[in-house]
MARRO-62574 format. One record per residue (C-alpha): x, y, z; residue number from 1. Coordinates in steps of 0.001 Angstrom, whole numbers, plus 500000, padded with zeros to 6 digits. Layout:
<sites>
SITE      u      v      w gufi
SITE      X      Y      Z  NUM
...
</sites>
This chain:
<sites>
SITE      u      v      w gufi
SITE 042531 904090 530188    1
SITE 044815 905616 532027    2
SITE 045657 902558 534101    3
SITE 048912 904469 536022    4
SITE 046158 906497 537756    5
SITE 044755 903717 539371    6
SITE 047203 904005 542161    7
SITE 046061 907313 542926    8
SITE 043419 904961 544955    9
SITE 045651 904442 547862   10
SITE 046754 908049 548618   11
SITE 044084 909004 550755   12
SITE 044776 905949 553204   13
SITE 048621 906590 553075   14
SITE 047922 910176 554324   15
SITE 045596 909079 557037   16
SITE 047908 906215 558132   17
SITE 050856 908904 557726   18
SITE 049057 911081 560230   19
SITE 047477 908134 562361   20
SITE 051369 907337 563161   21
SITE 052707 911019 563452   22
SITE 050037 911196 566138   23
SITE 049306 908069 567752   24
SITE 053011 905900 567679   25
SITE 054925 908207 569323   26
SITE 054187 907239 572919   27
SITE 057278 905007 573379   28
SITE 059175 907422 574462   29
SITE 062312 904602 575608   30
SITE 062419 903062 572206   31
SITE 063137 906157 570879   32
SITE 067129 906612 568838   33
SITE 068593 908826 566783   34
SITE 070276 908365 563602   35
SITE 073667 908597 565448   36
SITE 072320 905360 568050   37
SITE 071024 903578 564968   38
SITE 074437 904104 562633   39
SITE 075875 901735 564787   40
SITE 074088 898548 562571   41
SITE 076676 899837 560072   42
SITE 079269 898202 562138   43
SITE 077266 894856 562644   44
SITE 078246 892090 560505   45
SITE 074662 890468 560597   46
SITE 073503 893506 559496   47
SITE 074969 892977 556157   48
SITE 074238 889523 556089   49
SITE 071084 889718 556872   50
SITE 070505 892795 554112   51
SITE 071697 890212 551579   52
SITE 069584 887142 552546   53
SITE 066616 889535 552925   54
SITE 067506 890570 549079   55
SITE 066957 887556 548356   56
SITE 063467 886475 549858   57
SITE 061956 889896 549579   58
SITE 064085 890908 546473   59
SITE 062601 888167 544630   60
SITE 058966 888705 545680   61
SITE 058936 892436 544814   62
SITE 061368 891503 542003   63
SITE 058902 888415 540384   64
SITE 055972 890858 541045   65
SITE 057283 893197 538462   66
SITE 059269 890685 536462   67
SITE 056777 887568 535940   68
SITE 054465 889394 533375   69
SITE 057176 890433 531159   70
SITE 058773 886614 530857   71
SITE 055166 886053 530186   72
SITE 054680 888492 527341   73
SITE 057825 887772 525959   74
SITE 057909 883653 525932   75
SITE 054837 882734 525209   76
SITE 053390 885688 522879   77
SITE 049667 885708 522643   78
SITE 049072 884859 526274   79
SITE 047560 887385 528212   80
SITE 049820 888636 530737   81
SITE 047602 890563 532873   82
SITE 045156 887463 533302   83
SITE 047945 886216 535820   84
SITE 050440 888825 537092   85
SITE 048031 889062 539794   86
SITE 048372 885497 541143   87
SITE 052372 885496 542335   88
SITE 051716 888754 544755   89
SITE 048735 887103 546327   90
SITE 050521 884030 546465   91
SITE 053821 885575 548626   92
SITE 052020 888123 550806   93
SITE 049457 884900 552052   94
SITE 052473 882684 552562   95
SITE 054637 885794 554263   96
SITE 052563 884374 557743   97
SITE 053381 880646 557235   98
SITE 057156 881926 557459   99
SITE 057224 883379 560440  100
SITE 054669 880729 561868  101
SITE 057392 877728 560546  102
SITE 060357 880152 561915  103
SITE 058523 880322 565563  104
SITE 057619 876416 565667  105
SITE 061732 875455 564168  106
SITE 063740 877772 563934  107
SITE 064183 880639 561499  108
SITE 067521 879861 560223  109
SITE 066091 876135 559478  110
SITE 063520 877533 557631  111
SITE 065478 880052 555601  112
SITE 068246 877529 554825  113
SITE 065782 875380 552922  114
SITE 063660 877783 551690  115
SITE 066566 878954 549816  116
SITE 066806 875697 548692  117
SITE 063297 875339 546938  118
SITE 064056 878506 545751  119
SITE 066977 878058 543975  120
SITE 065007 874201 542600  121
SITE 062201 876238 541708  122
SITE 064388 878889 539364  123
SITE 065591 875269 537613  124
SITE 062083 874449 536808  125
SITE 061442 877829 535496  126
SITE 064111 876967 532885  127
SITE 062732 873962 532005  128
SITE 059287 875289 531088  129
SITE 060880 878040 528675  130
SITE 060903 877906 525214  131
SITE 064350 876230 523835  132
SITE 065616 875497 520368  133
SITE 062077 875483 518742  134
SITE 060758 873939 521322  135
SITE 057206 876157 522683  136
SITE 057948 875781 526355  137
SITE 055349 874369 528851  138
SITE 053228 877725 530133  139
SITE 051196 875625 532952  140
SITE 054058 874282 534249  141
SITE 055930 877712 534053  142
SITE 052933 879396 535916  143
SITE 053570 876633 538433  144
SITE 057031 877084 538648  145
SITE 056592 880569 539551  146
SITE 053636 880099 542277  147
SITE 055770 878109 543563  148
SITE 058755 880406 543894  149
SITE 056423 883487 544975  150
SITE 054915 881194 547996  151
SITE 058878 880536 549152  152
SITE 060088 883964 548577  153
SITE 056812 884957 550876  154
SITE 057941 881961 553210  155
SITE 061622 883587 552937  156
SITE 060089 886860 554079  157
SITE 058758 885785 557472  158
SITE 061420 883476 558345  159
SITE 064214 886228 557882  160
SITE 062222 888588 559920  161
SITE 062236 886146 562745  162
SITE 065856 885594 562824  163
SITE 067191 889062 563154  164
SITE 065541 889897 566592  165
SITE 066914 886616 567531  166
SITE 070533 887482 565997  167
SITE 070929 890546 567295  168
SITE 069698 889647 571196  169
SITE 072063 886904 571446  170
SITE 074789 889025 570064  171
SITE 074295 891846 572599  172
SITE 073897 889587 575475  173
SITE 076601 887838 574832  174
SITE 078877 891087 574872  175
SITE 077406 891810 577996  176
SITE 077251 888433 580334  177
SITE 079372 888711 583234  178
SITE 079210 892692 583504  179
SITE 076202 893215 586095  180
SITE 072614 893281 585950  181
SITE 072728 897042 584579  182
SITE 074872 896084 581652  183
SITE 072542 893035 580801  184
SITE 069400 895544 580777  185
SITE 071037 898325 578284  186
SITE 072243 895045 576314  187
SITE 067955 894117 575884  188
SITE 067117 897827 575069  189
SITE 070770 898001 572115  190
SITE 069468 894569 571085  191
SITE 065889 895812 570105  192
SITE 067410 899301 568788  193
SITE 069546 897880 566495  194
SITE 067053 895055 565451  195
SITE 064325 897519 564633  196
SITE 067360 899570 562767  197
SITE 068139 896292 560890  198
SITE 064966 895559 559977  199
SITE 063737 899140 558073  200
SITE 067466 898771 556880  201
SITE 067041 895459 555469  202
SITE 063637 896006 554012  203
SITE 065162 899218 552155  204
SITE 067876 897018 550694  205
SITE 065323 894079 549397  206
SITE 063530 896501 547804  207
SITE 066021 896791 545169  208
SITE 065375 894036 543756  209
SITE 062533 895355 542377  210
SITE 065294 896636 539922  211
SITE 067586 894083 539036  212
SITE 065421 891356 538976  213
SITE 063816 892889 535543  214
SITE 066329 895020 534479  215
SITE 068558 891004 534726  216
SITE 065957 889911 531877  217
SITE 065818 892516 529906  218
SITE 069022 892823 529632  219
SITE 069972 888893 529532  220
SITE 066885 888800 526606  221
SITE 068768 891631 525071  222
SITE 072003 890174 524723  223
SITE 071310 886811 524177  224
SITE 067245 886701 523044  225
SITE 066316 884362 526106  226
SITE 066595 884753 529746  227
SITE 068531 882054 530688  228
SITE 070924 883923 531404  229
SITE 069642 885835 534113  230
SITE 068000 882824 535982  231
SITE 071031 881368 535967  232
SITE 072473 883900 537658  233
SITE 069394 883792 540461  234
SITE 070530 880328 540622  235
SITE 073986 881227 541713  236
SITE 072847 884101 543802  237
SITE 070658 881604 545805  238
SITE 073515 878976 545948  239
SITE 074942 881746 548096  240
SITE 072511 882816 550064  241
SITE 072583 879010 551175  242
SITE 075850 879220 552282  243
SITE 075340 882118 554175  244
SITE 072477 880911 555625  245
SITE 074203 877028 556862  246
SITE 077263 878359 557800  247
SITE 076631 881402 560164  248
SITE 073047 880412 561140  249
SITE 071887 876754 560566  250
SITE 074644 874407 560803  251
SITE 075246 872121 564021  252
SITE 077723 874906 566408  253
SITE 077070 877843 564170  254
SITE 078434 881076 565363  255
SITE 074928 882782 566092  256
SITE 072087 879968 565789  257
SITE 068813 881300 565553  258
</sites>
């Protein structure tokens, strides 16, 4: 059926969007910045911390999107994975605006903290539903657990993106405090430029989840015959995300509340 050619349907839209961006989105002269100006983010601690957190949200979203059909096919033979593969990306995409809305109401760090906790519990639920020791597993529970993971990954996409502008605005304003109106005005411009650069860079880092998660499944299955080891590793990773979010952003008297 040459299903791989289906993706070409997007090419005309991509070309049209690229042309529209080139000719229609170049009118913000005061927002332009060269690579050297944006490269300052590589010296910012919060750039790397947010890359780690966004790998946990956006990376999980695209990684689970790629790996979910693999798990269905390998762990529940005889089930048509294509019937369910589209559900996860749909749920995650629909939940992303909710993450932004909740962050506006409650604070991005608070939403991100509880979101990572929920994702860790979601992975543990997936583990309970997989086949083990002759037990055939529980496919409806497996699908429901994964849909919850997709939902929380989508919420986390929105909440982490809400955190970044606040973090860099606060950091630059703190650095300019007491140095006069000109310095404070420049701080706002620098914060906007750095936040935009970090949003782009963290998105690029987060995209590696599309490689790491399916690769982790494949390696775990090849070495142990089960994806359990990969899923346990994800729980540990989410625990680090919880710790980073709590320590730096969400706890009482956090150094960078957002």
